[in-house]
N, C-alpha and C positions, 0 to 999 in steps of 0.2 A: 659318502653313498654308497650303498651297495647295489647291482643291478646284477640282471640275469641277461647275458647275450640271446638274442634270437637269432645272430648269423657269425661266421667268422669275422672277428676284427684283426687285421693285421697287427700286431705287436700289442694288442692286448689281450686276448683269447679266444675262445671257440665256444662252439652253440652250444647252448646252455651251461657255462662256465658261469661262475658268482664271483664276480668282480669288484671292487670297490676303486671308484672314480672319483673326480672333482665334482662338486654337485652342479657346476655350470656346463661340464661337458656332458655330463648326462644328461641333463634336462635343457642344454642346444643343440646337442647334436645328437648324440646316441639315439633318445626317446625320437623325437621327432623324422630321424631316417628310419624310424622300424628299426633297430640296431639293436635295440634294448627295453626292459621293462625295468620297474623298481620291484626290489626284492623284499616287498613284503610277505607277510601270512599266508594269503592267497595263491601270491605267484609262484611260492616256494612250492607248496604243495601241488598246483600245477605242475612245476618243471619238475618234481620229483616222478609225478604220474608219466609225464611224458617220456622223459630217463627209462621208468622202468620199462614201459613199453616199445622202444625205441633198442632195448638193448639185443635184443635177436636180430635185428639192422644192421647193426652198429660192427656186428663180428663182419657181416659180410663187406660193409663196403670197406672195414680195415682188409680184408681178405683180397680185393680188388686192387687197393693201393698198392699192397705188397707185390699183388701180380705183375702190377707196371712196373714198379720198381726193378722186377726179378728181369724184365722185360729191358729195360733199359739197359740195366746191369755195367759193364765198364766200356760202354757205345762211345766212341767217339764221332761226335756228329761235325759236318761242315758245315759254314753258314758263310754265305758270299758277301762281300759288300765292295763299295767301289773305294779304292786307296790311289792316294798321291804316290809321286815318284819316292817321298821318306819312307812308306809305310803306313803313316797314317790315317785312319778313316775319315774318309765326309760324312759328314750328319755324325749317324751312331745305329748303334746294335741294338735292336730293341728284342723283347722277351717274346712280341709275335714273329718273328723270326726263327727264333730257338723252337718254339711252338711248332712251327711250321717247318721245320727240319724234323721234328719228332716228329708228325702226321707222315710225313714223306716215307719214314721207315714203318709207318702203321702203328704209332704209339699216340692217343690221344693225351693230352696233357692241356689245360687249360690256362693259358698266359699269366692270367692273375697269381696263379700258384708257381709263377717261378720267378727267381730273382737272382741276379748276378751277384757274385762274390766279389769280382774288383770289375769296373766297368771298362769293356772291352774299348782299346782307344787305337792299335793298330793290329797289324798282322800277327798273328801269336794264337798260343793254347791259352784257353780260360777254364775257370768252371762255374759254374751256375746251383743254385739249389734249386730241388722241387720239393714243395712243400704235399704231396698227397694224402696226408692225414695228419691227426694231431700226433700221431705217434709213428708215423712212416716218413721220413725226412730220406733224399734221396741225392747225392753229389752228382750232376751231369757236367761230363768233359765235351769241349766244343773246341772248334779250331776255324780260326776267322781266316777266310783265302782272298785272295782278291778275283773282283771278275773278270 
């Protein structure tokens, strides 16, 4: 089943992408959630027109994403966590904490656009990925330190 995505879907594609999914996933999840529409003749014309009209806006969005990536650069953030005597973290470090650490530096990144390369389980240095745009992805280095 071919569908057009109406919004970015992690692991599947970006807005206005034509993707092939299993019929049950398309009918029972994507369409009822408002994340996709069936790729029929009419919808193909509508999406093509929307893409054509939004082309100049897309360049600006990509430029903004690249500016954020340049701002982050090689910056190393510090994330505070409660730590036991062995150095293991109580609870877990979340993308919300990483987003807040970026916000403290004056950089706004939605927590949903962040993901850890490996789960932080103890004090140390880790990396996370920021999916700022379909063509702009950036690695963020951060240290987990004890409170």
